[in-house]
Structures are given as C-alpha cells and as structure tokens.
FIMARMI-613983 format. One record per atom (N, C-alpha, C): residue number from 1; x, y, z; residue in one letter. Coordinates in nm, 4 decimals, decimal comma. Atoms other than C-alpha are relative to their C-alpha. Layout:
NODE  nr        X        Y        Z rest
NODE NUM        X        Y        Z    A
...
! end
This chain:
NODE  nr        X        Y        Z rest
NODE   1   0,0635  -0,0135   0,1024    M
NODE   1   0,9340  -0,1581   1,5494    M
NODE   1   0,0646   0,1437  -0,0863    M
NODE   2  -0,0723  -0,1017   0,0503    G
NODE   2   1,0519   0,1880   1,5003    G
NODE   2   0,1518  -0,0346  -0,0950    G
NODE   3  -0,1522  -0,0209   0,1490    N
NODE   3   1,3324   0,3102   1,2476    N
NODE   3   0,1149   0,1125   0,0601    N
NODE   4  -0,0979  -0,1545  -0,0204    I
NODE   4   1,6121   0,5754   1,3708    I
NODE   4   0,0737   0,0229  -0,0847    I
NODE   5  -0,0828  -0,0934   0,1446    D
NODE   5   1,7327   0,7786   1,0905    D
NODE   5   0,0919   0,1426   0,0388    D
NODE   6  -0,0778  -0,1286  -0,0694    Q
NODE   6   1,9960   0,9997   1,2267    Q
NODE   6   0,0163   0,0763  -0,0430    Q
NODE   7  -0,0124  -0,1184   0,1351    E
NODE   7   1,9976   1,2008   0,8807    E
NODE   7  -0,1402   0,0547  -0,0238    E
NODE   8   0,1281  -0,0354   0,0381    A
NODE   8   1,6355   1,2623   0,8567    A
NODE   8  -0,0645   0,0696   0,1724    A
NODE   9   0,0826  -0,0554  -0,1416    P
NODE   9   1,4143   1,4678   1,1290    P
NODE   9  -0,1378  -0,0349   0,0205    P
NODE  10   0,1575   0,0142  -0,0101    A
NODE  10   1,1665   1,2438   1,1304    A
NODE  10   0,0486  -0,1818   0,0297    A
NODE  11   0,0169   0,1470  -0,0339    Y
NODE  11   1,0775   0,8983   1,2965    Y
NODE  11  -0,0638  -0,1095  -0,0247    Y
NODE  12   0,0548   0,1801   0,0904    F
NODE  12   0,9277   0,5393   1,1391    F
NODE  12  -0,0519  -0,0810   0,0656    F
NODE  13   0,0569   0,0944  -0,0361    A
NODE  13   0,7032   0,3595   1,2498    A
NODE  13  -0,1275  -0,0532  -0,0362    A
NODE  14   0,0741   0,0444   0,1395    D
NODE  14   0,5311   0,1128   1,0574    D
NODE  14  -0,2066  -0,0060   0,0311    D
NODE  15   0,1579  -0,0121  -0,0640    I
NODE  15   0,1533   0,2184   1,2246    I
NODE  15  -0,0173   0,1141  -0,0783    I
NODE  16   0,0572  -0,1262   0,0282    D
NODE  16  -0,0354   0,4166   1,0234    D
NODE  16  -0,0941   0,0990   0,0331    D
NODE  17   0,1089  -0,1065  -0,0776    A
NODE  17  -0,2569   0,7365   1,1102    A
NODE  17  -0,0543   0,0737  -0,0856    A
NODE  18   0,0497  -0,0892   0,1412    S
NODE  18  -0,4950   0,9467   0,9133    S
NODE  18   0,0468   0,1672   0,1023    S
NODE  19   0,0303  -0,1375  -0,0576    H
NODE  19  -0,4840   1,3467   0,9857    H
NODE  19  -0,1320   0,0248   0,0028    H
NODE  20   0,1365  -0,0689  -0,1202    D
NODE  20  -0,7522   1,4809   1,2356    D
NODE  20   0,0338   0,1052  -0,0108    D
NODE  21  -0,0081  -0,1608  -0,0483    P
NODE  21  -0,7842   1,8640   1,1500    P
NODE  21  -0,0216   0,0256   0,1732    P
NODE  22   0,0414  -0,0178  -0,1680    D
NODE  22  -0,9958   1,8206   1,4872    D
NODE  22   0,0633  -0,0183   0,0990    D
NODE  23  -0,0606   0,0990  -0,1464    N
NODE  23  -0,7125   1,6443   1,7100    N
NODE  23   0,1461   0,0918  -0,0528    N
NODE  24  -0,1375  -0,1350  -0,0126    L
NODE  24  -0,4322   1,9602   1,6289    L
NODE  24   0,0461  -0,0291   0,1555    L
NODE  25  -0,0894  -0,0162   0,0888    P
NODE  25  -0,1668   1,9438   1,7523    P
NODE  25   0,0246  -0,1687  -0,0181    P
NODE  26  -0,0607   0,1497   0,0046    Y
NODE  26  -0,1077   1,5348   1,7651    Y
NODE  26   0,0102  -0,0585  -0,1591    Y
NODE  27   0,0235   0,0575   0,1647    M
NODE  27  -0,1998   1,4795   1,3835    M
NODE  27   0,0054   0,0878  -0,0672    M
NODE  28   0,0065  -0,1001   0,0472    V
NODE  28  -0,1207   1,7352   1,2303    V
NODE  28   0,0738  -0,0480  -0,1955    V
NODE  29  -0,0264   0,0447   0,1271    N
NODE  29  -0,0029   1,4836   0,9373    N
NODE  29  -0,0363  -0,1165   0,0118    N
NODE  30   0,0520   0,1603  -0,0043    G
NODE  30  -0,1239   1,1162   0,8337    G
NODE  30   0,1529  -0,0289  -0,0380    G
NODE  31  -0,1089   0,0321   0,0345    G
NODE  31   0,0850   0,8775   0,7493    G
NODE  31   0,1071  -0,0991   0,1141    G
NODE  32  -0,0507   0,1412  -0,0772    K
NODE  32   0,3846   0,6210   0,9049    K
NODE  32   0,1339   0,1051   0,0902    K
NODE  33  -0,0855  -0,0356  -0,0427    W
NODE  33   0,6165   0,8958   0,9690    W
NODE  33  -0,0116   0,1631   0,1422    W
NODE  34   0,0230  -0,1022  -0,1359    S
NODE  34   0,6368   1,1650   1,2839    S
NODE  34   0,1279   0,1136   0,0056    S
NODE  35  -0,0736  -0,0641   0,0654    Y
NODE  35   0,8169   1,4688   1,1770    Y
NODE  35   0,0590   0,0848   0,2166    Y
NODE  36  -0,0801  -0,0290  -0,0815    F
NODE  36   1,0696   1,6202   1,4563    F
NODE  36  -0,0667   0,2238  -0,0179    F
NODE  37   0,0494  -0,1728   0,0628    S
NODE  37   0,9575   2,0525   1,4796    S
NODE  37   0,1326   0,0568   0,0047    S
NODE  38  -0,1510  -0,0579   0,0210    R
NODE  38   1,2033   2,2740   1,3782    R
NODE  38   0,0564   0,0879   0,1158    R
NODE  39  -0,1008  -0,0568  -0,1057    L
NODE  39   1,2628   2,4098   1,6470    L
NODE  39   0,0811  -0,0585   0,0766    L
NODE  40  -0,1140   0,1006  -0,0636    V
NODE  40   1,4376   2,1127   1,8113    V
NODE  40   0,1001  -0,0404  -0,0891    V
NODE  41  -0,1176   0,0367   0,0973    T
NODE  41   1,5976   2,0603   1,4801    T
NODE  41   0,0753   0,0791  -0,0993    T
NODE  42  -0,0848  -0,1839   0,0695    R
NODE  42   1,6978   2,4415   1,3368    R
NODE  42  -0,0120   0,0724   0,1031    R
NODE  43  -0,0308  -0,1226  -0,0798    R
NODE  43   1,6700   2,6444   1,6202    R
NODE  43   0,0748  -0,0162   0,1297    R
NODE  44  -0,1043   0,0535  -0,1735    F
NODE  44   1,7829   2,5241   1,9783    F
NODE  44   0,1012  -0,0645  -0,0285    F
NODE  45  -0,1575   0,0545  -0,0318    T
NODE  45   2,1240   2,4588   2,0749    T
NODE  45  -0,0363  -0,0732   0,1145    T
NODE  46   0,0240   0,0442  -0,1226    K
NODE  46   2,0294   2,3185   2,4093    K
NODE  46  -0,1586   0,0620   0,0327    K
NODE  47   0,1421  -0,0112  -0,0193    I
NODE  47   1,6776   2,2348   2,5375    I
NODE  47   0,0112  -0,0841   0,1672    I
NODE  48   0,0239   0,0477  -0,1378    I
NODE  48   1,5464   2,2350   2,9233    I
NODE  48  -0,1190  -0,0621  -0,0088    I
NODE  49   0,1002   0,0790   0,0387    N
NODE  49   1,2752   1,9756   2,9587    N
NODE  49  -0,0671   0,0369   0,0970    N
NODE  50   0,0429  -0,0319  -0,0967    L
NODE  50   0,9861   2,0592   3,1912    L
NODE  50  -0,0969  -0,0620   0,0212    L
NODE  51   0,1105   0,1324  -0,0505    P
NODE  51   0,7612   1,7640   3,2654    P
NODE  51  -0,0635   0,0086   0,1095    P
NODE  52   0,0766  -0,0266  -0,0689    V
NODE  52   0,5166   1,7368   3,4421    V
NODE  52  -0,0584  -0,1417   0,1202    V
NODE  53  -0,0050   0,1973  -0,0698    L
NODE  53   0,4861   1,3596   3,6825    L
NODE  53  -0,1401  -0,0370   0,0120    L
NODE  54   0,0813   0,0530   0,0296    K
NODE  54   0,1778   1,2038   3,5442    K
NODE  54  -0,0316  -0,1395   0,0150    K
NODE  55   0,0459   0,1394   0,0658    T
NODE  55   0,0369   0,8214   3,5324    T
NODE  55   0,0008  -0,0250  -0,0848    T
NODE  56   0,0214   0,0026   0,1315    C
NODE  56  -0,0038   0,6847   3,2292    C
NODE  56   0,0716  -0,1438  -0,0600    C
NODE  57  -0,0635   0,1361   0,0317    Q
NODE  57   0,0347   0,3005   3,0355    Q
NODE  57   0,0296   0,0064  -0,1175    Q
NODE  58  -0,0726   0,1237  -0,0470    P
NODE  58   0,2415   0,0887   2,9545    P
NODE  58   0,0767   0,0606   0,0824    P
NODE  59  -0,0975  -0,0559  -0,0547    V
NODE  59   0,4997   0,2936   3,1295    V
NODE  59   0,0134   0,0368   0,1155    V
NODE  60  -0,0125  -0,0264  -0,1694    G
NODE  60   0,4065   0,3492   3,4596    G
NODE  60  -0,0353   0,2022   0,0540    G
NODE  61  -0,0252  -0,1650  -0,0214    I
NODE  61   0,4882   0,7386   3,4387    I
NODE  61   0,0179   0,0514  -0,1030    I
NODE  62  -0,0961  -0,0448   0,1147    S
NODE  62   0,5164   0,9892   3,2229    S
NODE  62   0,0228   0,1368  -0,0029    S
NODE  63  -0,1069  -0,0631  -0,0906    F
NODE  63   0,7837   1,2105   3,3015    F
NODE  63   0,1123   0,0989  -0,1235    F
NODE  64  -0,1325  -0,0677   0,0774    A
NODE  64   1,1139   1,3465   3,1504    A
NODE  64  -0,0026  -0,0536  -0,2163    A
NODE  65  -0,0290   0,0252   0,1437    M
NODE  65   1,1590   1,1384   2,8428    M
NODE  65  -0,1354  -0,0167  -0,0658    M
NODE  66   0,0708  -0,0244   0,0459    K
NODE  66   0,8123   1,0975   2,7314    K
NODE  66  -0,0712   0,1382  -0,0335    K
NODE  67   0,0360  -0,1378   0,0374    N
NODE  67   0,7669   1,4669   2,7325    N
NODE  67   0,1021   0,0341  -0,0575    N
NODE  68  -0,0943  -0,0755   0,1408    L
NODE  68   1,0429   1,5413   2,5201    L
NODE  68   0,0144  -0,0711  -0,0978    L
NODE  69   0,0496   0,0751   0,1254    A
NODE  69   0,9612   1,2705   2,2729    A
NODE  69  -0,1113   0,0400  -0,0721    A
NODE  70   0,1067   0,0255   0,0734    Y
NODE  70   0,6342   1,3036   2,2264    Y
NODE  70  -0,0064   0,1952   0,0008    Y
NODE  71   0,0314  -0,1131   0,0457    G
NODE  71   0,6476   1,6883   2,2865    G
NODE  71   0,0896   0,0807  -0,1368    G
NODE  72  -0,0495  -0,0700   0,1118    S
NODE  72   0,8757   1,7278   2,0160    S
NODE  72   0,0092  -0,0279  -0,1609    S
NODE  73   0,0421   0,0779   0,1133    L
NODE  73   0,7316   1,5203   1,7633    L
NODE  73  -0,1615  -0,0109  -0,0836    L
NODE  74   0,1178   0,0394   0,0522    T
NODE  74   0,4113   1,5062   1,5585    T
NODE  74  -0,0713  -0,1238  -0,0528    T
NODE  75   0,0750   0,1111   0,0629    N
NODE  75   0,1663   1,2588   1,4687    N
NODE  75   0,0233  -0,1208   0,1364    N
NODE  76  -0,0094   0,0760  -0,0720    T
NODE  76   0,2170   1,0992   1,8108    T
NODE  76  -0,1045  -0,0792   0,0687    T
NODE  77   0,1251   0,0675  -0,1012    S
NODE  77  -0,1280   0,9787   1,9298    S
NODE  77   0,0484  -0,1839  -0,0703    S
NODE  78  -0,0074   0,1622   0,0210    R
NODE  78  -0,0421   0,6670   1,6819    R
NODE  78   0,1335  -0,0272   0,0824    R
NODE  79  -0,0831   0,0588  -0,1231    L
NODE  79   0,2911   0,6318   1,9122    L
NODE  79  -0,0328  -0,0051   0,1254    L
NODE  80   0,0628   0,0421  -0,1599    H
NODE  80   0,0895   0,5524   2,1835    H
NODE  80  -0,0361  -0,1456  -0,0582    H
NODE  81   0,0467   0,1421   0,0416    R
NODE  81  -0,0002   0,1944   1,9609    R
NODE  81   0,1153  -0,0698  -0,0887    R
NODE  82  -0,0992   0,0532  -0,0009    V
NODE  82   0,3625   0,1550   1,8947    V
NODE  82   0,0490  -0,0808   0,1178    V
NODE  83   0,0016   0,0722  -0,0698    G
NODE  83   0,4227   0,0625   2,2164    G
NODE  83   0,1480   0,1015   0,0907    G
NODE  84  -0,1680  -0,0854  -0,0499    V
NODE  84   0,7636   0,1730   2,4764    V
NODE  84   0,1058   0,0033  -0,0704    V
NODE  85  -0,1231  -0,0162   0,1237    N
NODE  85   1,0173   0,1694   2,1936    N
NODE  85  -0,0357   0,1082  -0,0345    N
NODE  86   0,0035  -0,1483   0,0935    A
NODE  86   0,8944   0,4980   2,0295    A
NODE  86   0,0378   0,0696   0,1268    A
NODE  87  -0,0216  -0,1233  -0,0893    I
NODE  87   0,9735   0,6974   2,3836    I
NODE  87   0,1971   0,0082   0,0266    I
NODE  88  -0,1260  -0,0446  -0,0458    G
NODE  88   1,3387   0,6291   2,4374    G
NODE  88   0,0852  -0,0120  -0,1919    G
NODE  89  -0,0706  -0,0193   0,2311    E
NODE  89   1,4503   0,5648   1,9756    E
NODE  89  -0,0634   0,1582  -0,0188    E
NODE  90   0,0444  -0,0741   0,0058    A
NODE  90   1,2643   0,8843   1,9537    A
NODE  90   0,1045   0,1476   0,0774    A
NODE  91  -0,0581  -0,0570  -0,0539    C
NODE  91   1,4749   1,0488   2,2367    C
NODE  91   0,1623  -0,0330  -0,0547    C
NODE  92  -0,1536   0,0816   0,0688    A
NODE  92   1,8123   0,8358   2,0877    A
NODE  92   0,0018   0,0893  -0,1289    A
NODE  93  -0,0448  -0,0460   0,1322    F
NODE  93   1,7844   1,1263   1,7544    F
NODE  93   0,0743   0,1262   0,0882    F
NODE  94  -0,0308  -0,1409  -0,0601    P
NODE  94   1,9974   1,3827   1,8044    P
NODE  94  -0,0291   0,1697   0,0680    P
NODE  95   0,0660  -0,0799  -0,0860    C
NODE  95   1,8194   1,6717   1,8200    C
NODE  95  -0,0508   0,0140   0,1104    C
NODE  96  -0,0041   0,0266  -0,1587    L
NODE  96   1,7043   1,5613   2,1196    L
NODE  96   0,1068  -0,0561   0,1380    L
NODE  97  -0,0885   0,0251  -0,0973    R
NODE  97   1,9677   1,3620   2,3127    R
NODE  97   0,1543   0,0692   0,0347    R
NODE  98  -0,0972  -0,0943  -0,0358    D
NODE  98   2,2479   1,6242   2,2218    D
NODE  98  -0,0145   0,1256   0,0076    D
NODE  99   0,0149  -0,1108  -0,0140    K
NODE  99   2,0499   1,9001   2,2978    K
NODE  99  -0,0757   0,0117   0,1348    K
NODE 100   0,0962   0,0070  -0,1399    A
NODE 100   1,8208   1,8108   2,6120    A
NODE 100   0,1670  -0,0018   0,1080    A
NODE 101  -0,0872  -0,0609  -0,0846    V
NODE 101   2,0596   1,9713   2,8934    V
NODE 101  -0,0252  -0,0031   0,1753    V
NODE 102   0,1034   0,0056  -0,1562    L
NODE 102   1,8383   1,9783   3,2100    L
NODE 102  -0,1404  -0,0060  -0,0079    L
NODE 103   0,1889   0,0271   0,0144    H
NODE 103   1,4970   1,8226   3,3187    H
NODE 103  -0,0342   0,0301   0,1094    H
NODE 104   0,0606  -0,0074  -0,1274    I
NODE 104   1,3120   1,9676   3,5624    I
NODE 104  -0,1536  -0,0246   0,0166    I
NODE 105   0,1579  -0,0079   0,0055    G
NODE 105   1,0272   1,8037   3,6679    G
NODE 105  -0,0966   0,0431   0,1134    G
NODE 106   0,0441  -0,0530  -0,0624    D
NODE 106   0,7568   1,9224   3,8171    D
NODE 106  -0,1235  -0,0937   0,0708    D
NODE 107   0,1282   0,0908  -0,1357    A
NODE 107   0,5419   1,7004   4,1229    A
NODE 107   0,0027   0,0993   0,0888    A
NODE 108   0,0843  -0,0649  -0,1507    L
NODE 108   0,3995   1,9890   4,3116    L
NODE 108  -0,1263  -0,0095   0,0421    L
NODE 109   0,1040   0,0827   0,0016    R
NODE 109   0,0641   1,8473   4,1903    R
NODE 109   0,0281  -0,0635  -0,0642    R
NODE 110  -0,0222   0,1674   0,0700    A
NODE 110   0,0971   1,5093   4,1329    A
NODE 110  -0,1437  -0,0453  -0,0484    A
NODE 111   0,0752  -0,0072   0,0236    C
NODE 111  -0,1402   1,3054   3,9994    C
NODE 111   0,0666  -0,1820   0,0094    C
NODE 112  -0,0610   0,1185  -0,0403    Y
NODE 112  -0,0736   0,8945   4,0995    Y
NODE 112  -0,0919  -0,1435  -0,0531    Y
NODE 113   0,0519   0,1183   0,0571    Y
NODE 113  -0,3719   0,7050   3,9060    Y
NODE 113  -0,1012   0,1084  -0,1049    Y
NODE 114   0,0353  -0,0749   0,1014    G
NODE 114  -0,5223   0,8246   3,5608    G
NODE 114   0,0258   0,0403  -0,0807    G
NODE 115  -0,1586  -0,0285   0,0931    G
NODE 115  -0,2725   0,9780   3,3809    G
NODE 115  -0,1660   0,1868  -0,0486    G
NODE 116   0,1135  -0,1195   0,0901    V
NODE 116  -0,4933   1,2813   3,1337    V
NODE 116  -0,1056   0,0016   0,0272    V
NODE 117   0,1274   0,0141  -0,0724    G
NODE 117  -0,8042   1,4097   3,2751    G
NODE 117  -0,0176  -0,0932   0,1288    G
NODE 118  -0,0442   0,0982  -0,1139    T
NODE 118  -0,7381   1,1853   3,5784    T
NODE 118  -0,1432   0,1107   0,0860    T
NODE 119   0,1428  -0,0582  -0,1403    N
NODE 119  -1,0805   1,2579   3,8850    N
NODE 119   0,1458   0,0934   0,0719    N
NODE 120  -0,0736  -0,0665  -0,0953    P
NODE 120  -0,8881   1,5346   4,1052    P
NODE 120   0,0304  -0,0820   0,0947    P
NODE 121  -0,1048   0,1031  -0,1059    K
NODE 121  -0,8960   1,2668   4,4156    K
NODE 121   0,1426  -0,0639  -0,0475    K
NODE 122  -0,1663   0,1336   0,0262    H
NODE 122  -0,5988   1,0922   4,2306    H
NODE 122   0,0997   0,0849   0,0089    H
NODE 123  -0,1093  -0,1111   0,0089    T
NODE 123  -0,4195   1,4272   4,2648    T
NODE 123   0,0322  -0,0116   0,1332    T
NODE 124  -0,0415  -0,0302  -0,0906    W
NODE 124  -0,2405   1,5645   4,5327    W
NODE 124   0,1640   0,1134   0,0519    W
NODE 125  -0,0933  -0,1150   0,0105    D
NODE 125  -0,0061   1,8498   4,6863    D
NODE 125   0,1306  -0,0784  -0,0003    D
NODE 126  -0,1321   0,0391  -0,0406    A
NODE 126   0,3324   1,6343   4,6844    A
NODE 126   0,1297   0,0932   0,0100    A
NODE 127  -0,0959  -0,1712  -0,0627    N
NODE 127   0,5547   2,0033   4,6573    N
NODE 127   0,1470  -0,0729  -0,0184    N
NODE 128  -0,1546   0,0591   0,0076    V
NODE 128   0,8390   1,7949   4,5019    V
NODE 128  -0,0026   0,0731  -0,1437    V
NODE 129  -0,0424  -0,0782   0,1371    L
NODE 129   1,0488   1,9102   4,2051    L
NODE 129   0,0862  -0,1096  -0,0303    L
NODE 130  -0,0194   0,1219   0,0742    F
NODE 130   1,2467   1,6126   4,0384    F
NODE 130   0,1106   0,1417  -0,1032    F
NODE 131  -0,1101  -0,0431   0,1062    L
NODE 131   1,5984   1,7911   3,8480    L
NODE 131   0,1254  -0,0820  -0,0114    L
NODE 132  -0,1667   0,0805   0,0048    G
NODE 132   1,8873   1,6185   3,6724    G
NODE 132  -0,0139   0,0185  -0,1257    G
NODE 133  -0,0606  -0,0337   0,1707    T
NODE 133   2,0832   1,5996   3,3343    T
NODE 133  -0,0536  -0,1561  -0,0402    T
NODE 134   0,0100   0,0706   0,0686    D
NODE 134   2,0089   1,2397   3,2771    D
NODE 134  -0,1760  -0,0059   0,0119    D
NODE 135   0,1363   0,0372  -0,0183    P
NODE 135   1,6396   1,1690   3,1870    P
NODE 135  -0,0162  -0,1707   0,0265    P
NODE 136   0,0162   0,1410  -0,0408    V
NODE 136   1,6491   0,7922   3,2379    V
NODE 136   0,0111   0,0169   0,1196    V
NODE 137  -0,0272  -0,0464  -0,1464    A
NODE 137   1,7919   0,8468   3,5772    A
NODE 137  -0,1211   0,0996   0,0560    A
NODE 138   0,0838  -0,0492  -0,0653    L
NODE 138   1,5303   1,0923   3,6480    L
NODE 138  -0,1483  -0,0466   0,0176    L
NODE 139   0,1297   0,1173   0,0258    D
NODE 139   1,2409   0,8574   3,5280    D
NODE 139   0,0202  -0,0691   0,0640    D
NODE 140   0,0158   0,1391  -0,0647    L
NODE 140   1,3422   0,5743   3,7085    L
NODE 140  -0,0476   0,0679   0,1448    L
NODE 141   0,0252  -0,0644  -0,1291    I
NODE 141   1,3621   0,8050   4,0366    I
NODE 141  -0,1487   0,0776  -0,0214    I
NODE 142   0,1279  -0,0809  -0,0452    A
NODE 142   1,0115   0,9740   3,9926    A
NODE 142  -0,0610  -0,1244  -0,0209    A
NODE 143   0,0962   0,1553  -0,0291    L
NODE 143   0,8397   0,5855   3,9046    L
NODE 143   0,0686  -0,0358   0,0728    L
NODE 144   0,0120   0,0754  -0,1600    D
NODE 144   0,9876   0,4612   4,2323    D
NODE 144  -0,0815   0,0791   0,0713    D
NODE 145   0,0760  -0,0626  -0,1120    Y
NODE 145   0,8713   0,7743   4,3716    Y
NODE 145  -0,1496  -0,0463   0,0146    Y
NODE 146   0,1171  -0,0090   0,0086    I
NODE 146   0,5279   0,7540   4,2340    I
NODE 146  -0,0663  -0,1307  -0,0025    I
NODE 147   0,0454   0,1742  -0,0111    T
NODE 147   0,4958   0,3254   4,2548    T
NODE 147   0,0046   0,0154   0,1347    T
NODE 148   0,0575   0,0053  -0,1787    G
NODE 148   0,5325   0,3940   4,6903    G
NODE 148  -0,1252   0,0641   0,0016    G
NODE 149   0,0674  -0,0552  -0,0320    I
NODE 149   0,3065   0,6594   4,6623    I
NODE 149  -0,1889  -0,0845  -0,0630    I
NODE 150   0,1198   0,0874   0,0398    R
NODE 150   0,0150   0,3904   4,4374    R
NODE 150   0,0145  -0,0940   0,1271    R
NODE 151   0,0296   0,1631  -0,0810    I
NODE 151   0,1008   0,0809   4,6857    I
NODE 151  -0,0448   0,1039   0,1373    I
NODE 152   0,1006  -0,1201  -0,1219    S
NODE 152   0,0200   0,3318   4,9969    S
NODE 152  -0,0878   0,0556  -0,0412    S
NODE 153   0,1513  -0,0175   0,0335    R
NODE 153  -0,2761   0,4501   4,8347    R
NODE 153  -0,1403  -0,1356  -0,0099    R
NODE 154   0,0759   0,1017   0,0262    G
NODE 154  -0,4088   0,0903   4,7684    G
NODE 154  -0,0122  -0,0365  -0,1929    G
NODE 155   0,0539   0,0304   0,1430    V
NODE 155  -0,4083   0,1601   4,3638    V
NODE 155   0,1130  -0,1156  -0,0810    V
NODE 156  -0,0946   0,0957   0,0883    Q
NODE 156  -0,0955  -0,0861   4,2939    Q
NODE 156   0,0406  -0,1404   0,1391    Q
NODE 157  -0,0239   0,0917  -0,0905    Q
NODE 157  -0,0192  -0,4272   4,5489    Q
NODE 157   0,1974   0,0122   0,0045    Q
NODE 158  -0,1391   0,0052  -0,0277    M
NODE 158   0,3979  -0,4172   4,4718    M
NODE 158   0,0787   0,0987  -0,1429    M
NODE 159  -0,0861  -0,0549   0,1409    E
NODE 159   0,6338  -0,2749   4,1527    E
NODE 159  -0,0325  -0,1078  -0,0617    E
NODE 160   0,0232   0,0858   0,1368    D
NODE 160   0,5455  -0,3682   3,7875    D
NODE 160   0,1036   0,0321  -0,0655    D
NODE 161  -0,0934  -0,0020   0,0707    R
NODE 161   0,8045  -0,4386   3,6497    R
NODE 161   0,0451   0,0529  -0,1357    R
NODE 162   0,0083  -0,0042   0,2099    Q
NODE 162   0,7145  -0,4140   3,2732    Q
NODE 162  -0,0092   0,1728   0,0479    Q
NODE 163   0,0039  -0,1933   0,0169    S
NODE 163   0,6605   0,0039   3,3817    S
NODE 163   0,1593   0,0474  -0,0331    S
NODE 164  -0,1819  -0,0173  -0,0226    R
NODE 164   1,0341   0,0013   3,4081    R
NODE 164   0,0840  -0,0553  -0,1541    R
NODE 165  -0,0823   0,0353   0,1330    V
NODE 165   1,1284  -0,1253   3,0236    V
NODE 165   0,0726   0,0776  -0,0696    V
NODE 166  -0,0815  -0,1358   0,0620    Y
NODE 166   1,1213   0,1920   2,8628    Y
NODE 166   0,1435   0,0537   0,0390    Y
NODE 167  -0,1485  -0,1075  -0,0522    L
NODE 167   1,4261   0,3158   3,0647    L
NODE 167   0,0892  -0,0992   0,0128    L
NODE 168  -0,0939   0,1259   0,0261    D
NODE 168   1,5904  -0,0618   3,0025    D
NODE 168   0,0444   0,0477  -0,1342    D
NODE 169  -0,0479  -0,0977   0,1111    I
NODE 169   1,5592   0,0792   2,6518    I
NODE 169   0,1010   0,0971  -0,0596    I
NODE 170  -0,0994  -0,1198  -0,0054    A
NODE 170   1,6778   0,3906   2,6565    A
NODE 170   0,1319   0,0035   0,0791    A
NODE 171  -0,0552   0,0824  -0,0701    A
NODE 171   1,9052   0,2657   2,8969    A
NODE 171   0,0940  -0,0405  -0,1408    A
NODE 172  -0,0596   0,0795   0,1152    G
NODE 172   2,0549   0,0635   2,6310    G
NODE 172   0,0419   0,0420  -0,1354    G
NODE 173  -0,0367  -0,1289   0,0746    L
NODE 173   2,0617   0,3347   2,3750    L
NODE 173   0,0976   0,0901   0,0160    L
NODE 174  -0,0743  -0,1161   0,0164    G
NODE 174   2,2652   0,5162   2,5415    G
NODE 174  -0,0133   0,1147   0,0462    G
NODE 175   0,0648  -0,1823  -0,0243    L
NODE 175   2,0472   0,7985   2,7004    L
NODE 175  -0,0024  -0,0051   0,1700    L
NODE 176   0,0033  -0,0788  -0,1406    G
NODE 176   2,1146   0,7337   3,0388    G
NODE 176  -0,0146  -0,1018   0,1102    G
NODE 177  -0,0141   0,1811  -0,1012    I
NODE 177   2,1275   0,4979   3,3915    I
NODE 177  -0,1158  -0,0411   0,0936    I
NODE 178   0,1639   0,0644  -0,0109    A
NODE 178   1,7931   0,2622   3,4312    A
NODE 178   0,0920  -0,0708   0,1535    A
NODE 179  -0,0855   0,0638  -0,1388    D
NODE 179   2,0351   0,1388   3,7672    D
NODE 179  -0,0037   0,0581   0,1450    D
NODE 180   0,0393  -0,1247  -0,0868    R
NODE 180   1,8971   0,3054   4,0806    R
NODE 180   0,1234  -0,0022   0,0747    R
NODE 181  -0,1456   0,0336  -0,0427    A
NODE 181   2,2610   0,1533   4,2413    A
NODE 181   0,1237   0,1368  -0,0241    A
NODE 182  -0,0782  -0,0741   0,0707    K
NODE 182   2,4389   0,4142   3,9991    K
NODE 182   0,0052   0,1079   0,0032    K
NODE 183   0,0240  -0,1244   0,0301    I
NODE 183   2,2635   0,7106   4,0010    I
NODE 183   0,0401   0,1180   0,1577    I
NODE 184  -0,0630  -0,1258  -0,1127    D
NODE 184   2,4344   1,0108   4,2187    D
NODE 184  -0,1738   0,0810   0,0597    D
NODE 185   0,0809  -0,1099  -0,0278    L
NODE 185   2,0898   1,1290   4,4161    L
NODE 185  -0,0074   0,0436   0,1400    L
NODE 186  -0,0429  -0,1022  -0,0870    Q
NODE 186   2,0846   1,4230   4,6118    Q
NODE 186  -0,1430   0,0113   0,0386    Q
NODE 187   0,1413  -0,0152  -0,0385    E
NODE 187   1,7400   1,4949   4,8469    E
NODE 187   0,0149   0,1187   0,0326    E
NODE 188   0,0123  -0,1191  -0,1425    I
NODE 188   1,7160   1,8633   4,9513    I
NODE 188  -0,1352   0,0136   0,0247    I
NODE 189   0,1026  -0,0513  -0,0430    A
NODE 189   1,4573   1,9596   5,1783    A
NODE 189   0,0109   0,1393   0,0337    A
NODE 190   0,0169  -0,1246  -0,0139    A
NODE 190   1,3581   2,3376   5,1686    A
NODE 190  -0,1136   0,0512   0,0958    A
NODE 191   0,1154  -0,0732  -0,0608    K
NODE 191   1,1752   2,5160   5,4221    K
NODE 191  -0,0428   0,1182  -0,0579    K
NODE 192   0,0285  -0,1487   0,0316    I
NODE 192   0,9427   2,7761   5,3324    I
NODE 192   0,0007   0,1009   0,1073    I
NODE 193  -0,0091  -0,0500  -0,1174    P
NODE 193   0,9683   3,0316   5,5554    P
NODE 193  -0,1213   0,1075   0,0435    P
NODE 194   0,0713  -0,0546  -0,0394    Y
NODE 194   0,6062   3,1292   5,5986    Y
NODE 194  -0,0913  -0,0850   0,0655    Y
! end
C-alpha cells in the first residue's frame, strides 16, 4: 500500500483522511500523504528513540519502530488503517533509518493489555529497560517479553504470529534482525542500593 519515495520527505499511502484541527498533532494535514518532521529531515543528525512499552493491535506492541515512525510523521491516525506495512516502510526512509542510532525502551511501568488509555489494572511495575541499536531486534525481544506476561496473566493463550508480521517486513527492508537466534541479547540485573 505504501510508497517509499526516498527523495521526498513524505510517506504516501492510498488512504485519504481529512484535516481535523481538534485532533492535533495527528491530523495537521489531510490527504494521502504523511510528512516527516523537519527536525528529522533537516535538523537532527542522530536520533535517540525513547519509546514506552504498551500493547496495541494488530502489531502486538507499540515500541521502538512505531514510536520512531509515528513520532516523526504527520497524519498518522490514517496510517493505523494502512496496516503493519506503514511502520517498517516509514522507518526505511533515510531520515529515520540512517539517523536512529540508539533505542532506549521504557518498560519501568508497562501495559500488558489495552494500549493507550488502558485501565490501570492492566499496568504493572515491570522495572525493565530495553536498550539497543537495532529497532527490529528490540521490538522482537519486547514482544516476546510482553507475550509471556500476557500469557501468564491469562489475557492471551499462546504466541500470536500475526503480531510479528511488521518485524518480518522491517527485516526484509534491511532495518534489523527479526530472528531471535541471531540476536546478541545481554541481560543485566541492577541492584538498587536502597
């Protein structure tokens, strides 16, 4: 659906949306184009991405890649209707792909069900940070983590392969590793002195 135009600082998807002044910053323009922020296209030379771990459908989680893509584009509410392709395709633009050098994922207080605006009973103090230079690998590790939590809390029965489709798309675009066996995962436990 999406069209990656490497020269233009905009992402095209054949789903039209109208400008809504009451829904800023999501709908600052109408039409079929989502424009990249001038900060990422012209000003920043490096990006440190700071996502917060939460669930969302159909991708299972909203984390490094979605935060990077949707945090850099206008007109994102329509992209939820495009499907999972938009996340990887947007991250494949040089203004994001070449500049995002570190992803620090916040799962200190995490959401395992409901996404944005979830009931507080679906959040917990996970006290976990995810750090990495590969947003695909980071999302895969976080997705596996949250899937385990969801299964242990009875919200989900088994792994949902559909929730990782966007990771396979992103890996196919050369954005990172979507194979757990190929990820150099290092777990560090910190002891709090109090």
